[in-house]
ROTI-619865 format. One line per 3 residues: number of its first residue (from 0); their letters; for each residue x, y, z of N, C-alpha, C. Coordinates in pm, 1 decimal. Layout:
! residues N
NUM> a> X Y Z X Y Z X Y Z; ...;
! end
This chain:
! residues 163
0> mql> 10809.6 27611.9 30530.8 10751.9 27567.0 30656.6 10858.0 27585.1 30764.9; 10824.5 27655.9 30868.9 10914.4 27679.3 30980.8 10875.3 27586.2 31094.6; 10967.7 27501.4 31134.7 10940.6 27408.4 31244.3 11021.7 27449.4 31365.7;
3> eld> 10954.1 27479.2 31472.8 11019.3 27516.0 31597.8 11017.1 27394.3 31689.7; 11122.1 27313.4 31684.5 11125.4 27190.5 31763.3 11119.9 27217.7 31912.6; 11178.1 27330.3 31955.1 11179.9 27361.4 32098.4 11042.3 27400.1 32151.2;
6> svs> 10948.4 27429.9 32061.6 10814.9 27470.4 32106.5 10728.8 27351.2 32148.1; 10779.7 27229.2 32128.0 10704.3 27108.0 32160.3 10787.5 27021.8 32254.4; 10726.4 26978.9 32365.0 10797.6 26891.6 32458.8 10800.7 26749.1 32404.5;
9> aee> 10890.9 26669.1 32458.3 10899.6 26528.1 32418.6 10768.9 26456.2 32449.7; 10706.4 26492.7 32561.3 10579.2 26429.7 32598.9 10468.8 26464.4 32498.8; 10463.5 26591.7 32458.3 10362.5 26634.6 32360.6 10382.7 26568.9 32224.4;
12> aqp> 10505.9 26530.9 32193.3 10537.9 26474.1 32062.4 10498.3 26328.2 32048.6; 10462.4 26265.0 32158.8 10427.1 26122.7 32151.7 10302.2 26103.7 32066.2; 10298.8 25994.7 31989.5 10182.0 25970.0 31903.9 10057.0 25943.6 31986.3;
15> tgh> 9942.8 25970.5 31926.6 9815.4 25946.3 31994.6 9732.7 25848.2 31913.6; 9665.9 25757.1 31981.4 9574.7 25663.5 31916.8 9640.3 25569.9 31818.0; 9579.3 25455.7 31793.0 9624.2 25354.7 31696.9 9775.0 25333.6 31703.3;
18> egt> 9824.0 25306.2 31821.9 9967.1 25284.8 31840.1 10011.3 25157.3 31769.7; 10137.3 25154.0 31733.9 10193.8 25032.7 31676.9 10161.3 25015.9 31529.5; 10203.9 24904.6 31479.1 10185.6 24873.2 31338.4 10046.6 24814.7 31315.3;
21> ppv> 9974.8 24865.6 31217.5 9842.0 24809.3 31190.1 9854.3 24668.1 31133.7; 9745.8 24591.5 31136.5 9751.7 24455.5 31083.2 9785.8 24454.9 30934.2; 9844.1 24345.6 30889.6 9887.6 24334.3 30750.5 9769.4 24347.3 30653.6;
24> efe> 9649.8 24308.9 30695.9 9531.5 24324.6 30611.5 9505.8 24472.3 30580.3; 9529.9 24558.0 30678.3 9514.8 24702.5 30659.9 9613.1 24750.7 30553.5; 9737.7 24704.1 30562.6 9840.3 24740.4 30464.4 9799.3 24695.2 30324.3;
27> alc> 9746.3 24572.4 30313.4 9704.3 24520.2 30182.8 9591.5 24604.3 30124.2; 9496.7 24643.1 30207.8 9384.9 24724.8 30161.2 9435.6 24860.5 30112.5; 9525.2 24921.6 30187.5 9579.3 25052.2 30148.9 9660.3 25042.5 30019.7;
30> rgc> 9739.5 24937.3 30006.6 9815.5 24918.1 29882.8 9722.7 24907.2 29762.9; 9616.2 24830.9 29779.4 9521.5 24812.6 29669.8 9453.5 24942.1 29631.2; 9415.0 25017.4 29730.6 9349.6 25145.9 29708.4 9449.2 25246.2 29649.6;
33> qgn> 9572.7 25224.7 29676.8 9683.9 25312.1 29638.6 9675.4 25446.1 29709.4; 9626.6 25440.4 29832.7 9631.9 25555.5 29920.7 9555.6 25677.4 29874.9; 9431.0 25660.9 29834.1 9353.4 25778.3 29794.4 9348.3 25881.9 29905.7;
36> cct> 9351.6 25837.4 30031.7 9349.9 25933.1 30142.6 9478.7 26016.0 30145.3; 9587.3 25963.0 30089.1 9715.1 26034.8 30087.4 9710.4 26157.8 29997.1; 9613.0 26162.5 29906.1 9602.0 26280.0 29819.6 9570.4 26404.9 29901.2;
39> lal> 9510.5 26386.2 30018.7 9478.4 26500.3 30105.4 9603.6 26567.8 30159.7; 9715.8 26494.4 30163.4 9839.8 26549.4 30218.1 9913.8 26637.4 30117.9; 9878.1 26626.9 29990.3 9941.4 26710.1 29888.8 9907.4 26855.9 29916.9;
42> grk> 10007.9 26939.1 29921.4 9985.7 27080.0 29950.8 9972.6 27109.2 30098.8; 9977.0 27005.5 30180.7 9968.5 27023.9 30326.0 10096.2 26975.3 30393.9; 10204.2 26967.7 30317.1 10335.8 26930.1 30370.3 10331.0 26797.6 30445.1;
45> afi> 10253.9 26701.8 30390.4 10240.2 26567.2 30449.6 10188.7 26574.0 30593.4; 10118.4 26680.3 30627.0 10064.6 26702.8 30762.3 10175.8 26710.7 30867.4; 10299.2 26736.9 30824.7 10411.5 26745.2 30918.9 10408.2 26882.6 30985.3;
48> dak> 10393.4 26880.9 31117.0 10392.6 27003.6 31195.6 10503.9 26993.1 31299.9; 10508.9 27089.4 31391.9 10615.2 27090.1 31492.9 10611.2 26963.9 31579.1; 10491.5 26917.5 31613.6 10478.7 26796.9 31696.2 10534.9 26675.0 31623.2;
51> tak> 10500.8 26660.7 31495.7 10549.6 26547.7 31416.3 10700.6 26555.7 31399.8; 10751.5 26675.4 31372.2 10895.8 26693.0 31355.5 10970.5 26663.3 31485.4; 10912.9 26702.5 31598.3 10975.3 26673.0 31727.8 10980.8 26522.1 31749.8;
54> raa> 10872.2 26450.9 31716.0 10870.5 26305.0 31728.6 10978.6 26244.3 31638.6; 10993.8 26298.1 31517.5 11098.4 26250.3 31426.6 11236.5 26277.1 31485.2; 11253.6 26394.6 31546.9 11382.5 26427.8 31609.0 11416.7 26327.8 31718.8;
57> lyi> 11318.5 26291.5 31798.4 11341.1 26192.1 31903.9 11372.2 26055.8 31843.0; 11304.1 26021.2 31734.5 11323.4 25892.0 31667.6 11464.9 25879.8 31610.9; 11515.5 25988.2 31550.6 11649.9 25982.2 31491.1 11757.6 26033.1 31587.2;
60> neq> 11716.5 26069.5 31709.5 11809.4 26117.2 31812.2 11889.2 26238.6 31763.6; 11815.7 26337.7 31715.6 11877.0 26458.6 31661.3 11787.1 26577.1 31694.2; 11844.1 26684.1 31748.6 11763.7 26799.9 31787.2 11777.4 26919.4 31693.3;
63> ate> 11876.6 26918.5 31605.3 11894.7 27031.5 31513.8 11786.9 27028.1 31405.5; 11712.2 27137.1 31394.3 11602.0 27144.6 31298.7 11648.6 27113.0 31156.8; 11765.0 27165.3 31119.1 11816.1 27142.6 30983.6 11841.0 26994.3 30958.0;
66> kva> 11893.8 26924.3 31057.9 11922.6 26781.1 31040.4 11794.0 26699.3 31034.3; 11694.2 26740.3 31110.4 11564.5 26671.7 31104.2 11504.3 26693.0 30964.9; 11511.8 26816.1 30914.0 11459.3 26845.2 30779.8 11533.8 26764.4 30673.9;
69> lny> 11665.7 26756.4 30684.8 11744.0 26676.6 30589.3 11706.8 26529.1 30597.4; 11677.2 26482.3 30717.5 11635.5 26343.0 30732.7 11503.4 26319.8 30660.7; 11409.2 26413.0 30674.7 11282.3 26401.7 30601.9 11307.6 26399.1 30450.8;
72> isy> 11394.3 26486.3 30404.1 11424.8 26491.4 30260.7 11482.6 26359.0 30212.6; 11562.1 26294.2 30297.2 11625.0 26167.7 30256.7 11522.9 26056.6 30231.6; 11401.9 26070.8 30282.4 11298.1 25968.7 30263.9 11209.9 25993.3 30141.2;
75> lpe> 11231.1 26103.8 30071.5 11151.3 26127.8 29951.2 11180.0 26016.3 29850.9; 11075.6 25946.7 29803.9 11099.0 25836.4 29710.2 11142.5 25888.2 29572.7; 11216.2 25804.5 29499.5 11257.7 25843.1 29364.2 11136.4 25868.7 29275.8;
78> qhv> 11031.8 25788.7 29294.7 10906.4 25808.0 29222.9 10796.4 25823.5 29326.7; 10705.6 25915.1 29301.5 10591.0 25924.9 29391.4 10463.0 25923.3 29308.6; 10354.4 25892.7 29375.1 10225.2 25882.9 29308.6 10178.5 26023.6 29272.6;
81> qgs> 10153.1 26044.8 29144.9 10112.5 26176.6 29096.4 9983.7 26222.4 29164.4; 9983.2 26347.6 29207.0 9864.6 26404.8 29269.6 9847.8 26365.5 29415.0; 9950.9 26304.6 29473.4 9942.1 26258.6 29611.5 10056.1 26318.2 29693.1;
84> cly> 10061.4 26280.5 29817.7 10166.8 26324.0 29908.9 10303.7 26293.1 29848.0; 10399.2 26380.3 29869.2 10532.8 26358.9 29812.6 10602.4 26235.2 29868.6; 10559.7 26187.1 29983.8 10619.2 26066.2 30041.9 10546.9 25939.4 29997.2;
87> hgp> 10443.6 25954.2 29915.0 10364.5 25840.2 29867.6 10434.4 25779.7 29745.9; 10509.2 25672.2 29770.3 10580.3 25603.2 29663.5 10503.1 25483.7 29612.4; 10561.9 25409.4 29519.6 10493.9 25293.6 29460.9 10455.4 25186.6 29562.8;
90> dgc> 10528.0 25178.9 29674.1 10499.8 25078.3 29777.2 10430.8 25137.0 29899.3; 10372.5 25255.4 29885.4 10306.1 25318.6 29998.8 10389.8 25431.8 30054.9; 10369.7 25460.7 30182.4 10440.2 25571.7 30246.1 10587.5 25537.4 30265.2;
93> alp> 10674.3 25628.5 30222.0 10818.3 25607.2 30233.1 10871.1 25642.3 30372.2; 10790.9 25710.4 30451.9 10835.4 25750.0 30585.9 10817.0 25636.5 30685.5; 10911.7 25621.7 30778.7 10887.1 25528.3 30889.1 10765.9 25578.0 30967.9;
96> rqm> 10691.7 25488.9 31025.4 10569.7 25524.7 31098.4 10598.7 25630.3 31206.3; 10715.9 25626.2 31268.4 10750.8 25719.9 31376.1 10769.8 25862.2 31324.9; 10786.4 25878.6 31193.8 10806.0 26012.4 31137.9 10680.1 26065.3 31069.1;
99> rsd> 10574.4 25986.5 31067.8 10448.8 26028.4 31005.2 10365.1 26109.0 31103.8; 10278.6 26191.0 31050.6 10189.8 26270.2 31136.0 10086.1 26180.7 31201.8; 10024.7 26231.9 31308.1 9914.8 26159.0 31371.8 9802.1 26135.7 31271.6;
102> tcn> 9777.3 26234.0 31184.9 9672.9 26217.7 31083.5 9700.3 26094.0 30999.0; 9822.8 26079.6 30952.6 9857.9 25965.1 30867.2 9854.9 25833.2 30944.4; 9895.2 25835.1 31068.8 9898.6 25711.5 31147.6 9761.3 25667.1 31196.2;
105> kyq> 9669.5 25761.3 31216.0 9540.4 25726.6 31276.2 9427.6 25708.2 31176.4; 9437.3 25769.6 31060.9 9323.5 25770.1 30969.0 9289.3 25629.4 30920.3; 9161.8 25597.2 30924.4 9110.3 25472.5 30867.5 8984.7 25507.0 30788.4;
108> cra> 8987.0 25475.8 30660.0 8867.6 25499.7 30579.1 8758.5 25401.1 30620.4; 8640.3 25422.7 30568.6 8527.8 25335.7 30604.9 8555.0 25189.9 30566.9; 8611.9 25167.2 30448.8 8641.3 25029.6 30405.6 8738.2 24962.6 30502.5;
111> ard> 8838.7 25036.5 30548.0 8935.8 24979.6 30642.7 8869.7 24950.3 30776.9; 8788.4 25043.6 30825.9 8719.3 25020.7 30953.6 8628.1 24898.9 30944.9; 8552.2 24889.0 30835.1 8462.4 24774.4 30817.2 8540.5 24643.4 30811.0;
114> mlk> 8650.4 24642.8 30735.8 8730.2 24521.5 30722.7 8787.8 24479.3 30857.8; 8845.0 24573.6 30930.9 8905.5 24540.1 31059.9 8801.0 24489.3 31158.7; 8680.9 24547.4 31153.7 8572.2 24502.2 31241.1 8531.7 24358.5 31205.6;
117> rie> 8521.7 24328.9 31076.6 8485.1 24192.8 31033.7 8592.7 24091.8 31070.3; 8718.0 24129.7 31055.4 8827.5 24039.4 31092.9 8819.4 24008.4 31241.8; 8792.8 24112.6 31320.7 8784.3 24095.2 31466.0 8668.8 24003.0 31505.3;
120> thn> 8555.4 24015.5 31438.6 8438.7 23934.8 31477.1 8436.3 23796.4 31413.4; 8497.2 23780.6 31295.2 8489.6 23651.7 31224.8 8619.4 23571.3 31226.0; 8732.7 23635.6 31253.8 8862.7 23568.8 31259.0 8884.4 23474.5 31139.4;
123> pdg> 8885.3 23528.4 31016.8 8898.4 23442.7 30898.7 9039.9 23387.3 30882.2; 9051.3 23279.5 30804.2 9183.1 23222.8 30772.9 9260.5 23312.2 30677.2; 9188.9 23385.1 30592.9 9251.7 23473.4 30495.8 9154.9 23582.5 30455.3;
126> vlc> 9209.1 23687.4 30393.3 9127.6 23801.8 30351.8 9164.6 23838.7 30208.6; 9063.4 23852.3 30123.4 9082.5 23898.8 29986.5 9051.3 24047.9 29983.2; 9147.4 24128.8 29942.8 9130.3 24273.8 29934.1 9119.7 24312.9 29787.3;
129> lag> 9009.6 24378.6 29752.4 8985.8 24422.7 29615.1 8977.9 24574.2 29612.8; 9041.4 24635.0 29513.7 9036.5 24780.0 29499.9 8979.6 24814.8 29363.8; 8886.9 24908.3 29361.6 8825.6 24952.4 29237.9 8687.4 25007.0 29266.1;
132> kga> 8609.3 25023.8 29161.0 8471.2 25071.4 29175.9 8378.5 24964.8 29121.9; 8282.3 24924.0 29203.4 8190.2 24818.8 29162.2 8267.1 24692.0 29130.9; 8245.5 24637.9 29012.3 8316.4 24516.5 28970.4 8436.1 24549.4 28882.3;
135> dfr> 8470.7 24677.7 28872.0 8585.3 24720.3 28792.3 8707.7 24727.3 28883.6; 8769.7 24612.5 28906.8 8883.0 24604.4 28998.5 9011.2 24648.4 28929.8; 9095.5 24718.8 29003.5 9226.0 24755.4 28949.3 9338.1 24680.7 29020.1;
138> qas> 9309.0 24624.6 29137.7 9410.2 24547.7 29209.3 9342.3 24453.2 29307.1; 9403.4 24335.6 29322.9 9353.1 24236.8 29418.3 9471.5 24174.4 29490.2; 9454.0 24150.6 29618.8 9558.1 24081.3 29695.6 9490.7 23993.0 29799.9;
141> yvq> 9563.1 23889.9 29838.6 9512.3 23794.7 29937.2 9608.5 23793.8 30054.7; 9554.2 23801.1 30174.6 9635.8 23802.2 30295.9 9606.8 23676.0 30375.3; 9713.8 23604.5 30407.8 9702.2 23485.5 30491.6 9834.7 23467.5 30564.5;
144> ndk> 9826.8 23433.7 30691.2 9946.4 23412.5 30773.9 10042.0 23531.7 30768.0; 9985.8 23653.3 30774.6 10062.8 23778.1 30773.5 10146.2 23798.5 30647.5; 10106.8 23737.5 30538.1 10175.4 23754.3 30409.8 10074.6 23805.6 30307.0;
147> ian> 10120.1 23900.6 30223.5 10036.0 23957.7 30118.8 10079.6 23899.6 29984.9; 9984.0 23847.1 29909.7 10011.9 23795.0 29775.6 9920.9 23865.3 29676.0; 9978.4 23910.6 29565.4 9896.7 23969.2 29459.9 9816.2 23859.0 29392.8;
150> vpl> 9693.7 23890.8 29355.7 9604.0 23796.3 29289.3 9579.4 23847.9 29148.0; 9599.7 23764.0 29045.3 9569.9 23809.0 28908.6 9423.5 23852.4 28898.3; 9401.5 23967.5 28837.8 9265.2 24021.0 28829.4 9170.1 23926.5 28757.9;
153> gmv> 9218.5 23845.7 28665.6 9134.0 23750.2 28595.3 9069.6 23649.1 28687.7; 9127.9 23628.9 28806.0 9072.1 23532.0 28900.9 8959.0 23590.2 28984.6; 8939.5 23721.4 28979.8 8837.0 23783.0 29064.3 8732.2 23859.8 28984.2;
156> tpe> 8723.5 23833.6 28855.3 8622.2 23901.1 28774.1 8484.9 23844.8 28806.6; 8378.9 23922.2 28784.0 8244.0 23870.4 28810.8 8215.9 23741.4 28733.7; 8266.6 23730.7 28609.9 8242.9 23609.7 28531.5 8304.8 23488.2 28599.9;
159> hnh> 8422.0 23506.5 28656.7 8490.8 23396.2 28724.0 8416.0 23353.9 28850.4; 8363.8 23451.5 28922.6 8297.9 23421.0 29049.5 8156.0 23367.9 29032.4; 8091.3 23400.0 28922.7 7951.7 23359.3 28906.1 7932.2 23262.1 28790.4;
162> g> 8041.2 23224.1 28723.1 8029.3 23141.9 28603.0 8026.0 23000.2 28626.5;
! end
């Protein structure tokens, strides 16, 4: 991949849409899902293009293409999720948000959009995030007061909820 940092202005490199850090509930949902959307980045160089690399250069205050590339390499996790983006580690994306592509920063799956809309309209005290298909959960977490806690799967089985 050839990145021409000089081909993108600092203004063009600024992120678009969904600025800032998403709510912690969004993070909990993504952790539970284990980033299925991140599988799309495999083979696409984590969606890193000249604009993203320029933004990273501004973030690390470095203009040399080689140094920006080395900085990206330094964020590769020791372990990554098989079949997913190379930056997808056990705890999610290993890249700082400022070094991620607009695609990675802006994308919200339907479950995330629905959850964020419900949080906005109902303002709950806490949110239970379940990941899996149907009642076959593989991960559960509870978010309250901006803290994520793992929930033992035995506490969220259909038998437990309806028994």
